[in-house]
C-alpha positions as CSV (number, residue, x, y, z in Angstrom):
1,M,-17.0,-2.3,8.4
2,D,-13.9,-1.5,9.8
3,I,-11.9,-0.8,6.8
4,A,-12.8,0.9,3.0
5,V,-9.9,0.8,0.5
6,I,-10.5,3.1,-2.5
7,G,-7.7,2.0,-4.9
8,S,-5.9,0.0,-7.0
9,N,-5.9,-3.3,-8.2
10,M,-3.0,-5.0,-10.6
11,V,-1.7,-8.1,-12.3
12,D,1.7,-8.8,-10.8
13,L,3.4,-10.3,-13.7
14,I,7.0,-10.7,-11.9
15,T,9.8,-11.8,-13.5
16,Y,13.0,-13.1,-11.2
17,V,16.2,-12.3,-12.6
18,D,20.0,-12.8,-11.9
19,Q,21.0,-9.6,-13.8
20,M,19.1,-7.2,-15.5
21,P,19.4,-7.2,-19.1
22,K,21.4,-3.9,-20.7
23,A,19.8,-2.2,-23.5
24,G,19.2,-4.5,-26.8
25,E,20.1,-7.5,-24.7
26,T,18.3,-10.8,-24.4
27,L,18.9,-12.9,-21.0
28,E,17.1,-15.7,-19.7
29,A,15.2,-15.4,-16.6
30,P,15.2,-18.2,-14.2
31,T,11.4,-18.2,-12.9
32,F,8.3,-16.4,-13.4
33,Q,5.2,-15.9,-11.4
34,M,1.9,-14.2,-11.6
35,G,-0.4,-13.0,-9.1
36,C,-3.0,-10.4,-7.5
37,G,-1.5,-6.9,-7.2
38,G,-2.1,-3.4,-6.7
39,K,-1.3,-1.0,-4.2
40,G,-4.9,-0.5,-3.2
41,A,-5.7,-4.4,-3.4
42,N,-2.7,-5.3,-1.1
43,Q,-3.5,-3.1,1.4
44,A,-6.7,-4.5,1.6
45,I,-5.5,-8.2,1.8
46,A,-3.2,-7.0,4.9
47,A,-5.7,-5.7,6.6
48,A,-8.5,-8.2,6.1
49,R,-5.6,-11.7,7.0
50,T,-5.3,-9.5,10.0
51,G,-8.5,-9.5,11.1
52,A,-9.8,-6.6,9.7
53,S,-13.6,-6.3,7.7
54,V,-12.7,-4.4,4.6
55,M,-14.7,-3.2,1.7
56,M,-13.4,-2.5,-1.5
57,L,-13.9,0.4,-4.2
58,S,-11.9,-0.1,-7.4
59,K,-12.4,-0.9,-11.1
60,V,-11.5,-4.1,-13.2
61,G,-11.0,-4.2,-16.8
62,D,-13.1,-6.1,-19.3
63,D,-10.6,-9.3,-19.6
64,I,-9.5,-12.8,-18.0
65,F,-7.8,-11.0,-15.2
66,A,-11.1,-9.6,-13.7
67,E,-12.8,-12.4,-12.1
68,N,-9.7,-13.5,-10.8
69,T,-9.2,-10.6,-9.1
70,L,-12.9,-10.4,-8.1
71,R,-12.8,-14.0,-6.6
72,N,-9.3,-13.7,-4.8
73,F,-10.8,-10.6,-3.1
74,Q,-13.9,-12.7,-2.0
75,Q,-11.5,-15.6,-0.7
76,N,-9.8,-13.0,1.7
77,G,-13.4,-12.4,2.7
78,I,-13.4,-8.6,1.4
79,N,-16.6,-7.0,0.2
80,T,-16.4,-6.6,-3.5
81,Q,-19.7,-5.0,-3.7
82,Y,-18.6,-1.9,-5.1
83,V,-15.3,-3.7,-7.4
84,E,-17.0,-3.0,-11.2
85,K,-15.9,-3.9,-14.4
86,V,-15.2,-1.1,-17.1
87,S,-16.2,-2.4,-20.4
88,G,-13.3,-2.1,-23.4
89,V,-10.7,-1.3,-20.9
90,S,-7.9,-3.9,-19.8
91,S,-6.9,-4.8,-15.7
92,G,-4.3,-2.8,-14.3
93,V,-1.1,-5.2,-15.0
94,A,1.9,-4.4,-13.3
95,P,5.2,-5.9,-14.6
96,I,7.8,-6.6,-12.0
97,F,11.3,-7.7,-12.2
98,V,13.1,-9.1,-8.9
99,D,16.9,-9.2,-8.9
100,S,19.5,-11.8,-7.1
101,S,19.7,-9.1,-4.5
102,S,16.0,-9.2,-4.1
103,Q,15.6,-5.6,-5.2
104,N,12.7,-4.9,-7.4
105,R,11.7,-2.6,-10.3
106,I,8.0,-2.3,-11.4
107,L,6.1,-0.5,-14.0
108,I,2.4,-0.1,-14.0
109,I,-0.3,0.3,-16.6
110,K,-3.6,1.7,-14.6
111,G,-6.0,0.1,-17.0
112,A,-9.5,0.2,-15.6
113,N,-8.1,1.6,-12.0
114,A,-8.2,4.8,-14.1
115,H,-11.7,5.2,-14.3
116,L,-12.7,5.2,-10.5
117,K,-14.3,8.4,-10.5
118,P,-15.7,10.4,-7.6
119,E,-19.4,9.3,-8.7
120,D,-18.5,6.0,-7.6
121,I,-17.6,7.0,-3.9
122,D,-20.9,8.7,-4.2
123,R,-22.5,5.6,-5.2
124,A,-21.1,3.6,-2.0
125,A,-21.9,6.7,0.4
126,A,-24.1,4.5,2.9
127,E,-21.2,1.7,3.5
128,L,-18.6,4.1,3.4
129,Q,-20.1,6.0,6.2
130,Q,-20.2,3.1,8.6
131,C,-16.3,2.7,7.7
132,K,-13.9,3.7,10.9
133,L,-10.5,4.3,8.5
134,I,-10.2,4.9,4.9
135,I,-7.0,4.0,3.2
136,L,-6.1,5.6,0.0
137,Q,-3.1,5.7,-2.6
138,L,-1.9,7.1,-6.0
139,E,-2.8,4.5,-8.6
140,I,-6.0,6.0,-9.0
141,P,-7.1,9.7,-10.5
142,L,-6.1,12.6,-7.8
143,E,-9.6,13.9,-8.7
144,T,-10.6,10.7,-7.0
145,V,-8.4,10.7,-3.9
146,Y,-9.4,14.3,-3.1
147,Y,-12.9,13.8,-3.3
148,A,-12.7,10.6,-1.0
149,I,-10.5,12.6,1.6
150,D,-13.4,15.6,1.5
151,F,-15.9,13.0,1.8
152,A,-14.2,11.1,4.8
153,H,-13.3,14.7,6.4
154,R,-16.9,15.4,5.9
155,Y,-17.9,12.3,8.0
156,G,-15.4,12.2,10.5
157,I,-13.7,9.2,9.0
158,Q,-9.9,8.8,9.5
159,V,-7.5,8.8,6.3
160,I,-4.5,6.7,5.5
161,L,-2.7,8.2,2.4
162,N,0.1,6.6,1.1
163,P,1.5,8.8,-1.8
164,A,2.7,6.0,-3.9
165,P,3.6,5.9,-6.4
166,A,4.8,9.6,-5.8
167,S,3.6,12.6,-7.8
168,K,4.7,16.3,-7.3
169,A,1.3,17.1,-8.7
170,L,-0.1,15.4,-5.3
171,S,-1.7,18.6,-3.3
172,L,-0.2,19.0,0.5
173,E,-3.6,21.0,1.4
174,Y,-5.1,17.6,0.6
175,A,-2.4,15.5,2.4
176,C,-2.7,17.6,5.5
177,K,-6.4,16.4,5.8
178,C,-5.2,13.1,6.3
179,D,-5.0,11.4,9.7
180,F,-1.5,9.9,8.1
181,F,0.7,10.3,5.5
182,M,2.5,7.1,4.8
183,P,5.4,7.5,2.3
184,N,8.4,5.1,1.7
185,E,12.2,6.7,1.6
186,T,12.2,6.8,-2.1
187,E,8.6,8.4,-2.4
188,L,9.7,11.0,0.3
189,E,12.6,12.1,-1.5
190,I,10.5,12.3,-4.6
191,L,7.7,14.6,-3.2
192,T,10.4,17.1,-1.3
193,G,13.3,16.9,-3.7
194,M,15.6,16.3,-0.6
195,P,18.2,14.1,0.2
196,V,17.3,10.6,2.0
197,A,20.7,8.6,2.2
198,N,20.7,8.5,6.0
199,M,18.4,9.1,9.1
200,D,19.1,12.9,9.6
201,Q,18.3,13.5,6.0
202,V,15.3,11.5,6.6
203,Q,14.3,13.7,9.2
204,A,15.2,16.8,7.7
205,A,12.7,16.1,4.5
206,A,10.4,14.6,7.1
207,H,10.2,18.1,8.6
208,F,9.7,20.0,6.0
209,L,6.7,18.0,5.3
210,L,5.5,18.4,8.7
211,E,6.0,21.8,8.4
212,K,3.1,22.3,5.9
213,G,1.0,21.1,8.1
214,L,0.8,17.3,8.3
215,K,-0.6,15.6,11.2
216,N,1.3,12.4,11.6
217,L,4.0,11.1,8.9
218,I,5.1,7.6,9.1
219,V,8.0,6.8,6.5
220,T,8.9,3.4,6.3
221,L,12.5,2.5,5.5
222,G,12.7,-0.9,4.2
223,D,15.5,-3.3,6.3
224,K,16.1,0.1,8.3
225,G,12.6,0.0,9.9
226,S,10.1,2.9,10.1
227,V,9.9,6.4,12.2
228,W,6.8,8.4,12.9
229,L,7.1,12.1,13.2
230,Y,4.6,14.5,14.8
231,G,4.3,17.6,15.9
232,D,8.5,18.0,17.2
233,Q,8.4,14.2,18.2
234,I,10.1,11.6,16.5
235,V,10.0,8.0,17.2
236,K,11.5,5.0,15.4
237,V,10.9,1.6,14.8
238,P,13.6,-0.9,14.6
239,P,13.7,-3.2,11.5
240,C,12.8,-7.3,12.2
241,K,16.1,-8.6,10.7
242,V,14.9,-11.6,8.5
243,N,16.5,-13.2,5.4
244,A,15.3,-11.3,2.5
245,I,14.0,-13.2,-1.1
246,D,11.5,-10.5,-2.4
247,T,10.7,-7.0,-0.9
248,S,7.3,-6.4,-3.5
249,G,4.4,-5.4,-1.8
250,A,6.3,-5.1,1.9
251,G,5.2,-1.2,2.0
252,D,1.5,-2.5,1.2
253,A,2.0,-5.5,4.0
254,F,3.1,-2.8,6.5
255,I,0.2,-0.3,5.8
256,G,-2.9,-3.0,5.8
257,C,-1.6,-4.4,9.2
258,F,-0.9,-1.1,10.2
259,A,-4.7,-0.3,9.8
260,Q,-6.0,-3.3,11.2
261,H,-4.1,-2.8,14.3
262,Y,-4.4,0.9,14.7
263,I,-8.5,0.9,14.3
264,H,-8.4,-1.5,17.2
265,S,-5.9,-0.7,19.7
266,G,-5.7,2.9,18.8
267,N,-1.9,3.1,19.6
268,V,0.2,4.2,16.6
269,L,3.5,3.0,18.0
270,E,2.3,-0.4,18.4
271,A,-0.1,-0.8,15.5
272,M,3.7,0.0,14.0
273,Q,6.0,-2.8,15.7
274,Q,3.3,-5.4,14.1
275,A,3.1,-3.9,11.1
276,S,6.6,-4.0,10.8
277,L,6.8,-7.9,11.8
278,Y,4.0,-8.3,9.4
279,A,6.1,-6.7,6.6
280,A,9.3,-8.2,7.6
281,Y,7.7,-11.5,7.3
282,S,5.8,-10.5,3.4
283,V,9.9,-10.7,2.6
284,T,10.5,-13.9,3.2
285,G,8.3,-15.2,0.2
286,K,7.8,-14.7,-3.1
287,G,5.3,-12.3,-4.9
288,T,3.3,-9.7,-3.1
289,Q,-0.4,-11.0,-1.8
290,S,0.8,-14.4,-1.6
291,S,3.9,-13.7,0.5
292,Y,1.3,-12.2,3.0
293,P,0.6,-14.2,5.9
294,D,-2.9,-14.9,7.7
295,Q,-3.3,-14.5,11.3
296,T,-2.4,-17.9,12.6
297,Q,1.0,-17.8,10.4
298,F,1.9,-14.0,11.7
299,N,0.9,-15.3,15.2
300,L,3.3,-18.2,15.0
301,F,6.0,-16.0,13.2
302,K,6.0,-13.2,16.0
303,Q,6.4,-16.3,18.8
304,A,9.7,-17.0,17.1
305,Q,10.8,-14.0,17.0
306,Q,10.7,-13.4,21.0
């Protein structure tokens, strides 16, 4: 197995709006779409669609959404042996509102995701030890994230930590144990309390974290590309210019694609460049996973960019 994703799954409830309603106001929205999401699941799907063999550790609820989530993983070739149901609990849900400028506002209800515990990692230990890389996010309990980091450290498995949704409760000591720390600019701002309105400010905030002992910090910057900082080095990857329709899940697309390319090439810059292209493709379609290309579609897209 190439990659283990220990994290969340959600049911995305996506509403496309011309403008956001004010307090007490009711507006008609032109379009609604339901799909599979959650940061962990999104990253797993992106990695699998770009060619990685992926196992998922996650929890689903005791409701109508659970079977659909499991079926979606399986249709994408993801090992679901450790995607387990929690009785009497809802699946995770994410209402998403996308405005006319393609910007999104997201609420999450963790549901069963809050029940992913350290003992679940212990049960999957034999399979996890065979993986080259573990991907983590913060839509599951922090104690589980920390336990997974310690597990990976013990067995020499590389770790990507995506600190999303950003939480100041996150231990930087644990973050520094990870091989890659990958926030977006908003998460970087929350974690540091520093402004990120321009590249100089992004670099200042990033260096604040690097001074704490992070190994590799990769910040995704939306339509401004991404930047990799390590030691005293700064490597910028420019964006791929596209007509963005919906940015939901673009960061997860980046991380999943990055993970797949990195474990096969060992080249961070090359993996970032591929991930930037993959994320760019994703924003040209609606939804999260529904906008992620498979390898054939991605190859055609890359050819068209040359």
